[in-house]
TORLOTI-52661 format. One record per residue (C-alpha): residue number from 1; x, y, z. Coordinates in nm, 3 decimals. Example, Ala and Ser with C-alpha at 12.3 -4.5 7.8 and 13.67 -1.06 7.14 Angstrom:
<miros>
<miro bati="1" east="1.230" north="-0.450" up="0.780"/>
<miro bati="2" east="1.367" north="-0.106" up="0.714"/>
</miros>
This chain:
<miros>
<miro bati="1" east="2.787" north="-0.345" up="1.270"/>
<miro bati="2" east="2.729" north="-0.712" up="1.335"/>
<miro bati="3" east="2.574" north="-0.618" up="1.670"/>
<miro bati="4" east="2.328" north="-0.387" up="1.494"/>
<miro bati="5" east="2.238" north="-0.658" up="1.243"/>
<miro bati="6" east="2.174" north="-0.908" up="1.523"/>
<miro bati="7" east="1.969" north="-0.653" up="1.718"/>
<miro bati="8" east="1.772" north="-0.568" up="1.404"/>
<miro bati="9" east="1.701" north="-0.935" up="1.339"/>
<miro bati="10" east="1.577" north="-0.981" up="1.697"/>
<miro bati="11" east="1.348" north="-0.679" up="1.672"/>
<miro bati="12" east="1.218" north="-0.793" up="1.334"/>
<miro bati="13" east="1.139" north="-1.136" up="1.479"/>
<miro bati="14" east="0.951" north="-0.976" up="1.771"/>
<miro bati="15" east="0.763" north="-0.753" up="1.529"/>
<miro bati="16" east="0.657" north="-1.049" up="1.317"/>
<miro bati="17" east="0.536" north="-1.229" up="1.629"/>
<miro bati="18" east="0.327" north="-0.924" up="1.727"/>
<miro bati="19" east="0.202" north="-0.881" up="1.372"/>
<miro bati="20" east="0.079" north="-1.238" up="1.339"/>
<miro bati="21" east="-0.039" north="-1.278" up="1.699"/>
<miro bati="22" east="-0.356" north="-1.172" up="1.876"/>
<miro bati="23" east="-0.417" north="-0.814" up="1.972"/>
<miro bati="24" east="-0.696" north="-0.582" up="2.076"/>
<miro bati="25" east="-0.818" north="-0.292" up="1.862"/>
<miro bati="26" east="-0.522" north="-0.279" up="1.626"/>
<miro bati="27" east="-0.268" north="-0.247" up="1.904"/>
<miro bati="28" east="-0.081" north="-0.547" up="1.767"/>
<miro bati="29" east="-0.017" north="-0.350" up="1.447"/>
<miro bati="30" east="0.095" north="-0.044" up="1.642"/>
<miro bati="31" east="0.331" north="-0.256" up="1.852"/>
<miro bati="32" east="0.461" north="-0.436" up="1.543"/>
<miro bati="33" east="0.510" north="-0.104" up="1.361"/>
<miro bati="34" east="0.715" north="0.031" up="1.650"/>
<miro bati="35" east="0.935" north="-0.279" up="1.650"/>
<miro bati="36" east="0.972" north="-0.278" up="1.270"/>
<miro bati="37" east="1.084" north="0.084" up="1.279"/>
<miro bati="38" east="1.348" north="0.005" up="1.543"/>
<miro bati="39" east="1.464" north="-0.299" up="1.344"/>
<miro bati="40" east="1.493" north="-0.096" up="1.023"/>
<miro bati="41" east="1.701" north="0.165" up="1.203"/>
<miro bati="42" east="1.936" north="-0.106" up="1.331"/>
<miro bati="43" east="1.978" north="-0.243" up="0.979"/>
<miro bati="44" east="2.049" north="0.109" up="0.850"/>
<miro bati="45" east="2.317" north="0.157" up="1.116"/>
<miro bati="46" east="2.469" north="-0.173" up="1.004"/>
<miro bati="47" east="2.449" north="-0.052" up="0.642"/>
<miro bati="48" east="2.243" north="-0.360" up="0.560"/>
<miro bati="49" east="2.035" north="-0.169" up="0.305"/>
<miro bati="50" east="1.848" north="-0.467" up="0.163"/>
<miro bati="51" east="1.718" north="-0.580" up="0.503"/>
<miro bati="52" east="1.638" north="-0.223" up="0.607"/>
<miro bati="53" east="1.435" north="-0.167" up="0.290"/>
<miro bati="54" east="1.247" north="-0.494" up="0.335"/>
<miro bati="55" east="1.162" north="-0.407" up="0.697"/>
<miro bati="56" east="1.038" north="-0.061" up="0.594"/>
<miro bati="57" east="0.801" north="-0.232" up="0.349"/>
<miro bati="58" east="0.671" north="-0.447" up="0.638"/>
<miro bati="59" east="0.632" north="-0.127" up="0.839"/>
<miro bati="60" east="0.429" north="0.025" up="0.554"/>
<miro bati="61" east="0.204" north="-0.282" up="0.560"/>
<miro bati="62" east="0.138" north="-0.232" up="0.933"/>
<miro bati="63" east="0.051" north="0.133" up="0.876"/>
<miro bati="64" east="-0.190" north="0.033" up="0.598"/>
<miro bati="65" east="-0.364" north="-0.210" up="0.836"/>
<miro bati="66" east="-0.398" north="0.083" up="1.077"/>
<miro bati="67" east="-0.532" north="0.294" up="0.788"/>
<miro bati="68" east="-0.247" north="0.543" up="0.828"/>
<miro bati="69" east="-0.175" north="0.600" up="0.460"/>
<miro bati="70" east="0.055" north="0.898" up="0.519"/>
<miro bati="71" east="0.277" north="0.693" up="0.753"/>
<miro bati="72" east="0.268" north="0.401" up="0.508"/>
<miro bati="73" east="0.378" north="0.630" up="0.224"/>
<miro bati="74" east="0.660" north="0.766" up="0.441"/>
<miro bati="75" east="0.773" north="0.410" up="0.517"/>
<miro bati="76" east="0.781" north="0.336" up="0.142"/>
<miro bati="77" east="0.996" north="0.647" up="0.094"/>
<miro bati="78" east="1.232" north="0.522" up="0.367"/>
<miro bati="79" east="1.247" north="0.183" up="0.193"/>
<miro bati="80" east="1.327" north="0.356" up="-0.136"/>
<miro bati="81" east="1.607" north="0.555" up="0.026"/>
<miro bati="82" east="1.762" north="0.229" up="0.146"/>
<miro bati="83" east="1.714" north="0.053" up="-0.188"/>
<miro bati="84" east="1.870" north="0.345" up="-0.381"/>
<miro bati="85" east="2.204" north="0.233" up="-0.243"/>
<miro bati="86" east="2.175" north="-0.118" up="-0.388"/>
<miro bati="87" east="1.886" north="-0.155" up="-0.635"/>
<miro bati="88" east="1.724" north="0.115" up="-0.846"/>
<miro bati="89" east="1.432" north="-0.109" up="-0.955"/>
<miro bati="90" east="1.342" north="-0.181" up="-0.590"/>
<miro bati="91" east="1.380" north="0.189" up="-0.504"/>
<miro bati="92" east="1.154" north="0.285" up="-0.796"/>
<miro bati="93" east="0.892" north="0.029" up="-0.694"/>
<miro bati="94" east="0.886" north="0.161" up="-0.336"/>
<miro bati="95" east="0.870" north="0.524" up="-0.448"/>
<miro bati="96" east="0.588" north="0.441" up="-0.686"/>
<miro bati="97" east="0.391" north="0.290" up="-0.394"/>
<miro bati="98" east="0.451" north="0.609" up="-0.196"/>
<miro bati="99" east="0.333" north="0.827" up="-0.488"/>
<miro bati="100" east="0.011" north="0.628" up="-0.520"/>
<miro bati="101" east="-0.062" north="0.662" up="-0.148"/>
<miro bati="102" east="0.015" north="1.035" up="-0.147"/>
<miro bati="103" east="-0.224" north="1.076" up="-0.442"/>
<miro bati="104" east="-0.496" north="0.882" up="-0.255"/>
<miro bati="105" east="-0.477" north="1.115" up="0.045"/>
<miro bati="106" east="-0.454" north="1.430" up="-0.163"/>
<miro bati="107" east="-0.092" north="1.516" up="-0.089"/>
<miro bati="108" east="-0.025" north="1.621" up="-0.449"/>
<miro bati="109" east="0.288" north="1.820" up="-0.368"/>
<miro bati="110" east="0.448" north="1.514" up="-0.205"/>
<miro bati="111" east="0.340" north="1.294" up="-0.497"/>
<miro bati="112" east="0.493" north="1.545" up="-0.739"/>
<miro bati="113" east="0.818" north="1.556" up="-0.544"/>
<miro bati="114" east="0.854" north="1.178" up="-0.557"/>
<miro bati="115" east="0.752" north="1.160" up="-0.924"/>
<miro bati="116" east="1.039" north="1.400" up="-0.990"/>
<miro bati="117" east="1.267" north="1.177" up="-0.785"/>
<miro bati="118" east="1.152" north="0.874" up="-0.988"/>
<miro bati="119" east="1.238" north="1.063" up="-1.305"/>
<miro bati="120" east="1.585" north="1.133" up="-1.166"/>
<miro bati="121" east="1.630" north="0.764" up="-1.075"/>
<miro bati="122" east="1.544" north="0.659" up="-1.430"/>
<miro bati="123" east="1.778" north="0.927" up="-1.562"/>
<miro bati="124" east="2.062" north="0.763" up="-1.364"/>
<miro bati="125" east="1.965" north="0.431" up="-1.520"/>
<miro bati="126" east="1.971" north="0.591" up="-1.867"/>
<miro bati="127" east="1.602" north="0.501" up="-1.919"/>
<miro bati="128" east="1.507" north="0.841" up="-2.056"/>
<miro bati="129" east="1.163" north="0.726" up="-2.173"/>
<miro bati="130" east="1.055" north="0.638" up="-1.819"/>
<miro bati="131" east="1.230" north="0.948" up="-1.686"/>
<miro bati="132" east="1.019" north="1.161" up="-1.920"/>
<miro bati="133" east="0.698" north="0.982" up="-1.811"/>
<miro bati="134" east="0.757" north="1.050" up="-1.442"/>
<miro bati="135" east="0.882" north="1.405" up="-1.496"/>
<miro bati="136" east="0.573" north="1.488" up="-1.703"/>
<miro bati="137" east="0.357" north="1.346" up="-1.426"/>
<miro bati="138" east="0.549" north="1.564" up="-1.179"/>
<miro bati="139" east="0.490" north="1.870" up="-1.401"/>
<miro bati="140" east="0.112" north="1.809" up="-1.397"/>
<miro bati="141" east="0.108" north="1.765" up="-1.020"/>
<miro bati="142" east="0.331" north="2.066" up="-0.951"/>
<miro bati="143" east="0.116" north="2.280" up="-1.181"/>
<miro bati="144" east="-0.202" north="2.168" up="-1.004"/>
<miro bati="145" east="-0.045" north="2.287" up="-0.678"/>
<miro bati="146" east="0.087" north="2.604" up="-0.849"/>
<miro bati="147" east="0.450" north="2.523" up="-0.775"/>
<miro bati="148" east="0.569" north="2.685" up="-1.096"/>
<miro bati="149" east="0.943" north="2.680" up="-1.033"/>
<miro bati="150" east="0.951" north="2.303" up="-0.974"/>
<miro bati="151" east="0.719" north="2.244" up="-1.270"/>
<miro bati="152" east="0.953" north="2.445" up="-1.495"/>
<miro bati="153" east="1.260" north="2.255" up="-1.371"/>
<miro bati="154" east="1.087" north="1.928" up="-1.462"/>
<miro bati="155" east="0.978" north="2.067" up="-1.800"/>
<miro bati="156" east="1.338" north="2.161" up="-1.880"/>
<miro bati="157" east="1.452" north="1.808" up="-1.799"/>
<miro bati="158" east="1.173" north="1.664" up="-2.018"/>
<miro bati="159" east="1.281" north="1.889" up="-2.306"/>
<miro bati="160" east="1.646" north="1.792" up="-2.256"/>
<miro bati="161" east="1.565" north="1.420" up="-2.257"/>
<miro bati="162" east="1.329" north="1.457" up="-2.555"/>
<miro bati="163" east="1.616" north="1.620" up="-2.747"/>
<miro bati="164" east="1.851" north="1.338" up="-2.645"/>
<miro bati="165" east="1.594" north="1.088" up="-2.776"/>
<miro bati="166" east="1.575" north="1.291" up="-3.100"/>
<miro bati="167" east="1.217" north="1.399" up="-3.028"/>
<miro bati="168" east="1.305" north="1.747" up="-3.151"/>
<miro bati="169" east="0.954" north="1.889" up="-3.209"/>
<miro bati="170" east="0.857" north="1.803" up="-2.851"/>
<miro bati="171" east="1.180" north="1.952" up="-2.711"/>
<miro bati="172" east="1.140" north="2.273" up="-2.915"/>
<miro bati="173" east="0.777" north="2.313" up="-2.810"/>
<miro bati="174" east="0.866" north="2.279" up="-2.441"/>
<miro bati="175" east="1.166" north="2.514" up="-2.456"/>
<miro bati="176" east="0.960" north="2.775" up="-2.644"/>
<miro bati="177" east="0.675" north="2.750" up="-2.388"/>
<miro bati="178" east="0.923" north="2.796" up="-2.100"/>
<miro bati="179" east="1.079" north="3.096" up="-2.275"/>
<miro bati="180" east="0.737" north="3.257" up="-2.342"/>
<miro bati="181" east="0.636" north="3.204" up="-1.980"/>
<miro bati="182" east="0.965" north="3.351" up="-1.855"/>
<miro bati="183" east="0.932" north="3.661" up="-2.073"/>
<miro bati="184" east="0.575" north="3.741" up="-1.966"/>
<miro bati="185" east="0.558" north="4.084" up="-1.807"/>
<miro bati="186" east="0.220" north="4.185" up="-1.669"/>
<miro bati="187" east="0.072" north="4.515" up="-1.782"/>
<miro bati="188" east="0.128" north="4.741" up="-1.482"/>
<miro bati="189" east="0.016" north="5.065" up="-1.656"/>
<miro bati="190" east="-0.348" north="4.975" up="-1.586"/>
<miro bati="191" east="-0.280" north="4.987" up="-1.213"/>
</miros>
C-alpha cells in the first residue's frame, strides 16, 4: 500500500508539472489528465480515499480545460465514490458538480441518477429535508426522460420522508397519486 501511495504521489507530481507547463494544442492537459487518472488509481489501490478524491477533482479540471464535460462529470463521480468512504459532504459536493455538468450536456438520465444518489447520501446523514429536495429533482428528471419506475421509487421515498418529517398532507398526496397511477388500466375494449 505504501508503494502505491508513493507511486501515486510521483504520478500526481508529474501531472501537475504537465498541467502547469507549456504544451501545444491542449496536449498538456491530455497528458496531465492521463497522469492524474493513473495517480488516482494508485491512491485507490492504497485505500487513500482522500488523496484519490482530490486527484479525481484535478482530473475533472483537466477535462474541463479540454471542454470534455462528460469526462469531467465522470471524474467528479469517481471523486464522489472515493469521498463516500470518508466524507459525505465532500461526496455530495462532487456529485452535485457532476449533476450540473450532466444537465449542461443534456444527459438528464445521468443527472437524475446522481440526484437520486445525492438524496440517498442525505438520507444516510439523516438530513431528510435535503434528501427530499434531491429526490424531487430526480423525480422531475426521470419523468422528463419517461423513466417511470425510477421516478415512482423516488416519489415513494419523498412520501416516506415527508411522513417522517410530519408533512402528512404532502405524504398522503404523493402516496395517493402513486396508487392512482398504479391502478390505471387502459380501455382495451375500443381496440
